RORO-569876 format. One record per residue (C-alpha): x, y, z; residue in three letters. Coordinates in steps of 0.02 Angstrom, whole numbers, padded with zeros to 5 digits, always signed. Layout:
N
XYZAla
...
//
This chain:
103
-01847+09693-02807Unk
-01720+09667-02705Unk
-01533+09623-02759Unk
-01468+09470-02749Unk
-01335+09459-02616Unk
-01154+09437-02687Unk
-01022+09319-02626Unk
-00940+09429-02524Unk
-01099+09449-02454Unk
-01142+09251-02413Unk
-00954+09227-02367Unk
-00987+09361-02223Unk
-01151+09269-02168Unk
-01069+09094-02195Unk
-00929+09165-02077Unk
-01067+09235-01922Unk
-01141+09057-01910Unk
-00994+08988-01885Unk
-00955+09132-01739Unk
-01132+09075-01681Unk
-01095+08926-01678Unk
-00923+08899-01581Unk
-00981+09037-01453Unk
-01150+08910-01446Unk
-01005+08773-01400Unk
-00896+08854-01295Unk
-00884+08670-01199Unk
-00744+08638-01345Unk
-00571+08672-01316Unk
-00467+08783-01443Unk
-00342+08622-01407Unk
-00490+08502-01464Unk
-00509+08610-01626Unk
-00361+08634-01664Unk
-00313+08440-01653Unk
-00486+08386-01753Unk
-00500+08539-01880Unk
-00294+08626-01907Unk
-00383+08798-01825Unk
-00454+08859-01693Unk
-00547+09043-01612Unk
-00366+09112-01589Unk
-00343+09074-01772Unk
-00505+09146-01829Unk
-00447+09308-01724Unk
-00267+09287-01820Unk
-00362+09288-01992Unk
-00482+09427-01968Unk
-00337+09557-01915Unk
-00240+09496-02065Unk
-00399+09525-02169Unk
-00428+09681-02086Unk
-00252+09764-02091Unk
-00248+09699-02318Unk
-00413+09771-02310Unk
-00300+09946-02211Unk
-00380+09937-02090Unk
-00288+09862-01965Unk
-00345+09830-01790Unk
-00270+09757-01638Unk
-00234+09565-01584Unk
-00329+09592-01417Unk
-00455+09696-01552Unk
-00482+09551-01674Unk
-00487+09412-01539Unk
-00654+09502-01442Unk
-00729+09515-01613Unk
-00725+09325-01612Unk
-00732+09244-01438Unk
-00888+09398-01407Unk
-00776+09455-01279Unk
-00640+09504-01233Unk
-00498+09354-01246Unk
-00456+09361-01044Unk
-00626+09344-01004Unk
-00641+09207-01110Unk
-00536+09110-01049Unk
-00566+09106-00844Unk
-00726+09070-00899Unk
-00713+08938-01007Unk
-00565+08884-01047Unk
-00491+08736-00945Unk
-00329+08681-00925Unk
-00289+08542-01055Unk
-00251+08336-01015Unk
-00107+08259-01034Unk
-00195+08157-01164Unk
-00255+08337-01229Unk
-00090+08384-01266Unk
-00010+08218-01343Unk
-00161+08227-01454Unk
-00083+08394-01498Unk
+00097+08361-01546Unk
+00036+08212-01636Unk
-00072+08305-01743Unk
+00034+08462-01774Unk
+00153+08329-01823Unk
+00062+08242-01913Unk
-00024+08397-02027Unk
+00093+08542-01973Unk
+00061+08701-01839Unk
-00092+08769-01953Unk
-00128+08954-01991Unk
//
């Protein structure tokens, strides 16, 4: 009989699915995520880095970002990140003023 997964197993599976979903939606820019949800891929990398440090296995910012983006951040930016439009920047600033800076 198999053992029932604990909460950490389920959370890890949900996190992996979130990363896979974000990977399948490279068209969604970080600024859009920040404006609508208050977090982005970089926030996830920061949280990953914080968790690694809390667990006693620190990782660098670059290592954390690679874990989230699935490739070096510089490569992801070159391939998928576009320049934010003035409208996106205005919405981002308005969202920050209303909800704070996030992560």
